[in-house]
C-alpha positions as CSV (number, residue, x, y, z in Angstrom):
1,X,154.9,149.4,125.4
2,X,156.0,146.3,123.3
3,X,154.2,143.0,123.0
4,X,156.5,141.1,125.5
5,X,156.4,143.9,128.0
6,X,152.6,144.0,127.7
7,X,152.4,140.2,128.3
8,X,154.5,140.5,131.4
9,X,152.7,143.6,132.7
10,X,149.3,141.8,132.5
11,X,150.8,138.6,133.9
12,X,152.4,140.4,136.8
13,X,149.2,142.2,137.8
14,X,147.3,138.9,137.3
15,X,149.7,137.2,139.7
16,X,148.9,139.8,142.3
17,X,145.2,139.2,141.7
18,X,145.6,135.5,142.0
19,X,147.6,135.8,145.2
20,X,144.7,137.9,146.6
21,X,142.4,135.3,145.2
22,X,144.2,132.5,147.1
23,X,143.9,134.5,150.3
24,X,140.2,134.9,149.6
25,X,139.7,131.3,148.7
26,X,141.6,130.1,151.8
27,X,139.5,132.3,154.0
28,X,136.4,131.1,152.3
29,X,137.4,127.4,152.8
30,X,138.1,128.2,156.5
31,X,134.7,129.9,157.0
32,X,132.5,127.8,154.7
33,X,134.3,124.5,154.1
34,X,132.5,122.4,151.5
35,X,129.0,122.4,153.0
36,X,125.6,123.5,151.8
37,X,126.2,127.3,152.2
38,X,129.4,127.0,150.3
39,X,127.7,125.1,147.5
40,X,125.0,127.7,147.3
41,X,127.4,130.6,147.2
42,X,129.6,129.1,144.5
43,X,126.5,128.6,142.3
44,X,125.5,132.2,143.0
45,X,128.9,133.4,142.0
46,X,128.9,131.2,138.9
47,X,125.7,132.7,137.5
48,X,126.8,136.4,136.9
49,X,130.3,135.2,135.9
50,X,128.8,133.0,133.3
51,X,126.9,135.8,131.6
52,X,129.8,138.2,132.1
53,X,132.0,135.8,130.1
54,X,129.3,135.3,127.5
55,X,128.1,138.9,127.0
56,X,130.8,141.1,128.4
57,X,134.5,140.2,128.7
58,X,134.9,137.3,126.3
59,X,132.4,138.0,123.5
60,X,132.5,141.8,123.8
61,X,136.3,142.1,123.7
62,X,136.5,139.6,120.8
63,X,134.0,141.6,118.8
64,X,134.7,145.2,120.0
65,X,138.5,145.5,119.9
66,X,138.9,144.8,116.1
67,X,136.0,147.2,115.3
68,X,137.2,149.9,117.6
69,X,140.7,149.6,116.1
70,X,139.3,149.8,112.6
71,X,137.1,152.8,113.4
72,X,140.0,154.6,114.9
73,X,142.3,153.8,112.0
74,X,139.7,154.8,109.3
75,X,137.8,157.7,110.9
76,X,139.9,159.0,113.8
77,X,139.9,159.2,117.5
78,X,136.5,161.0,117.9
79,X,134.7,158.5,115.8
80,X,136.1,155.7,117.8
81,X,135.1,157.3,121.1
82,X,131.5,157.8,119.7
83,X,131.4,154.2,118.7
84,X,132.5,153.2,122.3
85,X,129.6,155.4,123.7
86,X,127.1,153.7,121.3
87,X,128.4,150.3,122.4
88,X,128.0,151.2,126.1
89,X,124.4,152.4,125.7
90,X,123.4,149.4,123.6
91,X,125.0,147.0,126.0
92,X,123.2,148.6,129.0
93,X,119.9,148.7,127.2
94,X,120.1,144.9,126.9
95,X,121.7,144.0,130.2
96,X,119.7,146.1,132.6
97,X,116.3,144.6,131.6
98,X,117.8,141.2,131.2
99,X,119.3,141.4,134.8
100,X,115.9,142.5,136.2
101,X,114.1,139.7,134.5
102,X,116.6,137.0,135.7
103,X,116.4,138.4,139.3
104,X,112.6,138.4,139.2
105,X,112.5,134.7,138.1
106,X,115.5,133.5,140.1
107,X,113.7,130.7,141.9
108,X,112.8,129.2,138.4
109,X,116.3,129.9,137.1
110,X,117.9,128.0,140.0
111,X,115.8,124.9,139.1
112,X,117.7,124.9,135.8
113,X,121.1,126.0,137.1
114,X,121.2,123.6,140.1
115,X,118.4,121.2,139.8
116,X,119.8,118.9,142.5
117,X,119.4,121.7,145.1
118,X,115.6,121.3,144.9
119,X,115.9,118.2,147.2
120,X,117.7,120.3,149.8
121,X,115.3,123.2,150.6
122,X,117.8,125.1,152.8
123,X,120.5,125.0,150.2
124,X,118.1,125.9,147.4
125,X,116.8,129.0,149.2
126,X,120.4,130.1,150.0
127,X,121.2,129.7,146.3
128,X,118.2,131.8,145.2
129,X,118.9,134.5,147.8
130,X,122.6,134.7,147.1
131,X,122.2,134.7,143.3
132,X,119.6,137.5,143.4
133,X,122.1,139.6,145.4
134,X,125.0,138.9,143.1
135,X,123.4,139.3,139.7
136,X,123.7,143.1,139.4
137,X,127.4,142.4,139.2
138,X,126.8,141.4,135.5
139,X,125.8,145.0,134.4
140,X,128.6,146.6,136.5
141,X,131.3,144.3,135.2
142,X,130.1,144.7,131.6
143,X,130.8,148.5,131.9
144,X,134.2,147.6,133.3
145,X,134.8,145.2,130.3
146,X,134.0,148.0,127.8
147,X,136.3,150.4,129.6
148,X,139.1,147.7,129.7
149,X,138.6,147.0,125.9
150,X,139.0,150.7,125.0
151,X,142.1,151.0,127.1
152,X,143.5,147.8,125.6
153,X,142.9,149.1,122.1
154,X,145.1,152.1,123.1
155,X,147.8,149.8,124.3
156,X,147.1,150.4,128.0
157,X,146.7,146.9,129.6
158,X,147.6,147.6,133.2
159,X,144.3,149.1,134.6
160,X,142.1,146.3,133.3
161,X,144.5,143.6,134.6
162,X,144.5,145.3,138.0
163,X,140.7,145.5,138.4
164,X,140.2,141.9,139.6
165,X,142.5,142.7,142.5
166,X,139.7,145.0,143.8
167,X,137.2,142.1,143.6
168,X,139.4,139.9,145.8
169,X,140.2,142.6,148.3
170,X,136.5,143.5,148.8
171,X,135.6,139.8,149.4
172,X,138.5,139.4,151.8
173,X,137.3,142.5,153.7
174,X,133.8,141.0,153.8
175,X,135.1,137.7,155.2
176,X,137.0,139.5,158.0
177,X,134.0,141.7,158.7
178,X,131.9,138.6,159.6
179,X,134.3,138.1,162.5
180,X,133.1,141.4,164.1
181,X,129.4,141.2,163.1
182,X,126.5,138.8,163.3
183,X,125.9,139.0,159.5
184,X,125.6,135.7,157.8
185,X,128.8,134.9,155.9
186,X,127.0,133.7,152.8
187,X,125.0,136.9,152.5
188,X,128.0,139.1,153.4
189,X,130.0,137.5,150.6
190,X,127.1,137.9,148.1
191,X,126.8,141.6,148.8
192,X,130.5,141.9,148.5
193,X,130.4,140.6,145.0
194,X,128.1,143.3,143.9
195,X,130.0,146.0,145.8
196,X,133.2,144.9,144.1
197,X,131.6,145.5,140.7
198,X,131.0,149.1,141.7
199,X,134.6,149.5,142.8
200,X,136.0,148.0,139.6
201,X,133.8,150.2,137.4
202,X,135.0,153.3,139.3
203,X,138.6,152.3,139.0
204,X,138.4,151.9,135.2
205,X,136.5,155.2,134.9
206,X,139.4,156.9,136.7
207,X,141.9,155.1,134.5
208,X,140.2,156.1,131.3
209,X,140.1,159.7,132.4
210,X,143.9,159.6,133.2
211,X,144.5,158.1,129.7
212,X,142.6,160.8,128.0
213,X,139.9,158.4,126.9
214,X,136.3,159.2,127.3
215,X,133.2,157.0,126.7
216,X,130.4,159.4,126.0
217,X,126.8,158.7,127.1
218,X,124.9,159.0,123.8
219,X,121.5,158.1,122.7
220,X,121.7,154.5,121.3
221,X,121.2,153.9,117.6
222,X,122.4,151.2,115.3
223,X,125.1,152.7,113.1
224,X,127.2,150.5,110.7
225,X,129.9,149.7,113.3
226,X,127.3,149.1,116.0
227,X,125.4,146.6,113.8
228,X,128.6,144.8,113.1
229,X,129.3,144.7,116.8
230,X,126.0,143.0,117.7
231,X,126.2,140.7,114.6
232,X,129.6,139.5,115.9
233,X,128.9,139.4,119.6
234,X,126.2,136.7,119.2
235,X,128.4,133.9,118.0
236,X,131.3,135.4,119.9
237,X,129.3,134.9,123.1
238,X,129.4,131.2,122.7
239,X,132.9,131.0,121.2
240,X,134.6,133.1,123.9
241,X,132.5,131.7,126.7
242,X,132.8,128.1,125.8
243,X,134.8,127.4,129.0
244,X,132.2,129.1,131.1
245,X,129.4,127.1,129.4
246,X,131.3,123.9,130.1
247,X,131.6,125.0,133.8
248,X,127.8,125.7,133.8
249,X,127.2,122.2,132.6
250,X,129.5,120.9,135.3
251,X,127.7,122.9,138.0
252,X,124.3,121.6,136.9
253,X,125.5,118.0,136.9
254,X,127.5,118.4,140.2
255,X,124.3,119.7,141.9
256,X,122.8,116.2,141.5
257,X,125.8,114.7,143.4
258,X,126.1,114.6,147.2
259,X,126.7,117.9,149.1
260,X,130.3,119.1,148.6
261,X,130.6,118.2,144.9
262,X,130.0,121.8,143.7
263,X,132.5,123.1,146.3
264,X,135.2,120.5,145.2
265,X,134.8,121.7,141.6
266,X,135.0,125.3,142.6
267,X,138.1,125.0,144.8
268,X,139.9,122.9,142.3
269,X,139.0,125.3,139.5
270,X,140.3,128.3,141.5
271,X,143.7,126.7,141.8
272,X,143.6,125.7,138.1
273,X,142.7,129.3,137.2
274,X,146.1,130.5,138.4
275,X,148.1,129.6,135.3
276,X,145.0,130.2,133.1
277,X,144.7,133.7,134.5
278,X,148.4,134.6,134.5
279,X,149.1,133.3,131.0
280,X,145.7,133.0,129.3
281,X,144.4,136.4,130.3
282,X,147.7,138.0,129.4
283,X,147.7,136.4,125.9
284,X,144.0,137.1,125.2
285,X,144.3,140.7,126.4
286,X,147.5,141.7,124.5
287,X,147.4,139.5,121.4
288,X,144.1,140.4,120.0
289,X,144.8,144.2,119.6
290,X,148.2,143.5,118.1
291,X,146.9,141.0,115.6
292,X,144.0,143.3,114.8
293,X,146.4,146.1,114.0
294,X,148.5,144.0,111.7
295,X,145.6,142.3,110.0
296,X,144.2,145.8,109.3
297,X,147.7,146.7,107.8
298,X,147.8,143.4,105.8
299,X,151.1,142.4,107.5
300,X,150.8,138.6,107.6
301,X,154.5,138.1,108.5
302,X,153.9,140.1,111.7
303,X,150.7,138.1,112.5
304,X,152.7,134.9,112.2
305,X,155.5,136.3,114.4
306,X,153.3,137.4,117.2
307,X,151.2,134.2,117.0
308,X,154.4,132.2,117.4
309,X,155.6,134.2,120.4
310,X,152.2,133.8,122.0
311,X,152.3,130.0,121.5
312,X,155.8,130.0,122.9
313,X,154.7,132.0,125.9
314,X,151.8,129.6,126.5
315,X,153.8,126.5,126.3
316,X,156.8,127.7,128.3
317,X,154.5,128.5,131.3
318,X,151.6,126.2,130.6
319,X,153.3,122.8,130.3
320,X,155.1,123.0,133.7
321,X,152.0,124.4,135.4
322,X,149.9,121.5,134.1
323,X,152.5,118.9,135.2
324,X,153.0,120.5,138.6
325,X,149.3,120.7,139.4
326,X,148.7,117.1,138.3
327,X,151.5,115.5,140.3
328,X,151.5,117.8,143.3
329,X,147.7,118.3,143.6
330,X,147.2,116.9,147.0
331,X,150.0,118.8,148.9
332,X,148.8,122.0,147.1
333,X,145.2,121.6,148.2
334,X,146.1,120.5,151.7
335,X,148.4,123.5,152.3
336,X,146.0,126.0,150.8
337,X,142.6,124.9,152.1
338,X,142.7,122.2,154.8
339,X,141.9,124.5,157.7
340,X,138.9,125.2,159.8
341,X,135.8,123.7,158.2
342,X,137.7,122.1,155.3
343,X,138.5,118.5,156.2
344,X,141.1,116.0,154.9
345,X,138.4,114.2,153.0
346,X,137.6,117.4,151.3
347,X,141.3,117.7,150.4
348,X,141.4,114.2,148.8
349,X,138.2,114.9,146.8
350,X,139.4,118.4,145.6
351,X,142.9,117.3,144.7
352,X,141.7,114.5,142.4
353,X,139.4,117.1,140.7
354,X,142.3,119.5,140.4
355,X,144.5,116.9,138.7
356,X,141.8,116.2,136.2
357,X,141.2,119.9,135.5
358,X,144.9,120.6,135.1
359,X,145.3,118.2,132.2
360,X,143.6,120.8,130.0
361,X,145.8,123.8,130.9
362,X,148.0,123.8,127.8
363,X,144.9,123.4,125.5
364,X,143.0,126.2,127.2
365,X,146.0,128.6,126.7
366,X,146.4,127.6,123.1
367,X,142.6,128.2,122.5
368,X,143.2,131.8,123.5
369,X,145.9,132.1,120.8
370,X,144.1,130.3,118.0
371,X,140.8,132.0,118.7
372,X,142.5,135.4,118.5
373,X,143.6,134.5,115.0
374,X,140.0,134.3,113.9
375,X,138.7,137.2,116.0
376,X,141.4,139.6,114.6
377,X,140.0,139.0,111.2
378,X,136.4,139.7,112.3
379,X,135.5,136.0,112.2
380,X,133.5,135.1,115.3
381,X,131.4,132.4,113.6
382,X,134.1,129.8,113.1
383,X,135.2,129.7,116.7
384,X,131.6,129.3,117.8
385,X,131.1,126.3,115.6
386,X,134.1,124.7,117.1
387,X,133.1,125.7,120.6
388,X,129.6,124.1,120.1
389,X,131.4,120.9,119.1
390,X,133.6,121.1,122.2
391,X,130.5,121.6,124.4
392,X,128.9,118.6,123.0
393,X,132.1,116.6,123.7
394,X,132.0,118.0,127.2
395,X,128.4,116.9,127.9
396,X,128.9,113.5,126.4
397,X,132.0,112.7,128.5
398,X,130.4,114.2,131.6
399,X,127.5,111.8,131.3
400,X,129.9,108.9,130.6
401,X,132.2,109.7,133.5
402,X,130.0,111.1,136.2
403,X,128.7,107.7,137.2
404,X,132.1,106.0,138.0
405,X,134.2,109.0,138.9
406,X,131.6,111.6,140.3
407,X,133.0,115.2,140.4
408,X,136.4,114.0,139.2
409,X,134.8,112.7,136.0
410,X,133.2,116.1,135.4
411,X,136.6,117.8,135.6
412,X,138.2,115.2,133.3
413,X,135.4,115.7,130.7
414,X,136.1,119.4,130.8
415,X,139.8,118.8,129.9
416,X,138.8,116.5,127.1
417,X,136.5,119.1,125.7
418,X,139.1,121.9,125.8
419,X,141.6,119.8,124.0
420,X,139.0,119.1,121.3
421,X,138.5,122.9,121.1
422,X,142.2,123.6,120.7
423,X,142.9,120.9,118.2
424,X,140.0,121.8,115.9
425,X,140.9,125.6,116.0
426,X,144.5,124.7,115.2
427,X,143.5,122.4,112.3
428,X,141.1,124.9,110.7
429,X,143.4,127.9,111.2
430,X,146.3,126.0,109.7
431,X,144.2,124.9,106.7
432,X,143.2,128.5,106.0
433,X,146.4,130.3,106.8
434,X,149.1,127.7,106.2
435,X,152.0,127.4,108.6
436,X,151.1,129.1,111.9
437,X,154.5,128.9,113.6
438,X,157.8,130.3,112.5
439,X,161.1,128.5,112.4
440,X,162.1,129.6,115.8
441,X,158.9,128.1,117.4
442,X,159.4,124.8,115.5
443,X,163.0,124.6,116.6
444,X,162.0,125.1,120.3
445,X,158.9,122.9,120.5
446,X,160.7,119.5,121.1
447,X,163.1,121.1,123.6
448,X,160.2,122.5,125.5
449,X,158.4,119.2,125.7
450,X,161.7,117.4,126.7
451,X,162.3,120.0,129.5
452,X,158.7,119.5,130.8
453,X,159.2,115.8,130.9
454,X,162.4,116.2,132.9
455,X,160.6,118.5,135.3
456,X,157.8,115.9,135.7
457,X,160.3,113.3,137.0
458,X,161.8,115.8,139.5
459,X,158.3,116.9,140.7
460,X,157.3,113.3,141.3
461,X,160.5,112.6,143.2
462,X,160.2,115.7,145.4
463,X,156.5,114.9,146.1
464,X,157.4,111.4,147.3
465,X,160.4,112.8,149.4
466,X,158.2,115.4,151.2
467,X,155.1,113.2,151.7
468,X,155.8,112.6,155.3
469,X,155.8,116.3,156.0
470,X,152.1,116.5,155.3
471,X,151.0,113.7,157.6
472,X,151.3,115.8,160.8
473,X,148.8,118.4,159.4
474,X,151.0,121.2,160.6
475,X,150.7,124.3,158.3
476,X,154.4,125.4,158.8
477,X,155.7,121.9,157.7
478,X,153.2,121.8,154.8
479,X,154.3,125.2,153.6
480,X,158.0,124.2,153.7
481,X,157.3,120.9,151.9
482,X,155.3,122.6,149.2
483,X,158.0,125.3,148.8
484,X,160.5,122.5,148.2
485,X,158.3,120.8,145.7
486,X,157.5,123.9,143.7
487,X,160.8,125.6,144.1
488,X,162.9,122.6,143.2
489,X,160.7,121.8,140.2
490,X,160.8,125.4,138.9
491,X,164.6,125.5,139.3
492,X,165.1,122.3,137.4
493,X,162.7,123.4,134.7
494,X,164.4,126.7,134.4
495,X,167.8,125.1,134.0
496,X,166.5,122.6,131.4
497,X,164.8,125.2,129.2
498,X,167.9,127.3,129.3
499,X,170.5,124.7,128.6
500,X,168.4,123.0,125.9
501,X,167.8,126.3,124.2
502,X,164.0,126.0,124.6
503,X,163.9,129.4,126.2
504,X,166.5,131.8,127.6
505,X,165.9,134.5,130.2
506,X,168.1,137.1,128.5
507,X,166.0,137.0,125.4
508,X,162.9,138.0,127.4
509,X,164.9,140.8,129.0
510,X,166.1,142.0,125.6
511,X,162.7,142.1,123.9
512,X,161.1,143.7,127.0
513,X,163.5,146.7,126.5
514,X,162.3,147.4,123.0
515,X,159.9,150.3,123.0
516,X,157.5,150.0,120.1
517,X,154.6,147.6,120.2
518,X,154.7,146.7,116.6
C-alpha cells in the first residue's frame, strides 16, 4: 500500500468512526443535554482518554514505531516481535498498578480534575463514580495502541483506524439499552466505555493474528531497545499529549463555571474532532512509519517529499474545515444536537465555543506533520520542550479570557496555544533541516489559501441565505439547509482548487494506484 492510499484508507475508516461518533453524540445530547450528569460523564470520559494519549497512543506510538522499525531492520522479524512483547509487559506492569491507585483515590483525584464540582455534591459524586468505572479503559486501550503500532510498522493501517468504530457502536448500544431498562444512563455509558476497550483489544488481537504478527507474553526485562523506549516515552508523553493536557486544563477551569460549561466544551470539541480525526490521525498514523523508514535509510529527499505531501494533505482539507466550522458553527450545532434535553441556549453557547476551537484546526494538523519529523529521528525531547511552552501559553490565555468570555475564552486560548506549538515546531525543524517543503508545495500554497478565501465568502453567503430555515426548529428543514451550506461550499472549494491548480483530483487517483509504499 502506498503513502497516499494509506492516508485515504485511514481517513475513510476515520470518517466512518466519526459518523458513528456523531450518532453517539447526538443521542447523548438528546438523553443528557448539558446538565450535571452530562458534565460528570464528560469529565469521567476525559480522564482515561488523557492518560491514554499521554502514555499509550501518542507517546507510545511516537517512541515505539521508530524503535520497532529499527529493530526489524537491524535484527530481523523475530527480534522485533520479542521487543514488542517486552514493551507490552513493561507497559502493563506500569499501567495496571497505576490504574488501581488512581481508582482507589478517585475522590481526591476528582478534586484536582474538576475542583468546581465540589460545590455541587451530586455532580461530584457522579463524576467520582463514573470515573472509577471508566478508568480500566486506560490499560485496555494501551494494549490496543501497542497492537496498532505493530501493525502500522508493517504497513497495515486499516485495523487500528477501524477500532474506534467499535467504541462508538458500544456506546450507541448502551444509550438505546437505557430505553428498555431502568439503568441510569450515566452509569450505563460509563460501563460501556470500559466494555468498548475490551472489544477494541480483541479486534486488534484478531487483526494481528490475521497479519501473521504475534506479540509474545515474555517476562519483562530492560534490554537496550526497551531502555530506549522508556527513555523516549517520558518526554514523548508530554509532546504527543499536549492537546490532551490543554483539554485537561480547560476541563479544570470549566468546572469552576456554571453548570453546562464542561458540556459545551465537550460537544464543541466533538465536532471539531471530525477534521482533526479524519486528517490528523491519518497523517500521524501513516507518516511516522514512512519517515522512520527513510531516516533509517538516510534518504533525506524522500523525507522532504513525504513531509511536503503530508503538509499539502493537511492544508487541502484543514483550511476549508476550519473556515466552514467557524462560519457555519450555529447551524451545525443546532442540526446535530438541538433535540430532547439540549436547548437553543445550549446551541448558542456550544456554537460560539466551536468557532473558537476551529480556528486552531490547521495548526493542529501541521503539528502532527512537524512532530513526526522529530519523532522519526528519535528526538522526543524537542517536541516536549515546545509543547510545554504551548501549554504555558494555553494556561495564560485561559486565565486572561475566561473572565470576559467564559467557556468560549477557554476554547480560543486552546487555539492560540496550538498555533504557538505549530509555529515553534516549524521554525526549529526548518532551522535544523533547511527547506521543509519541495517546489510543488511552495507553488501550491498561495493557490490553496486563495481557494479557501473564496470558499469563505460562499459559506458566509449560503449561511445568510438559509438562516430562516433554522428558525422553525424543524429537523428536516435544518438538515436541508445545512446540506446546502456544506454541499455548496464544498463544491465551490473543489472547483477553485482544481482550476487554480492548488490540487487536482486526478493526481490523487494516480498516486493511489501506485503500489509501493516508498
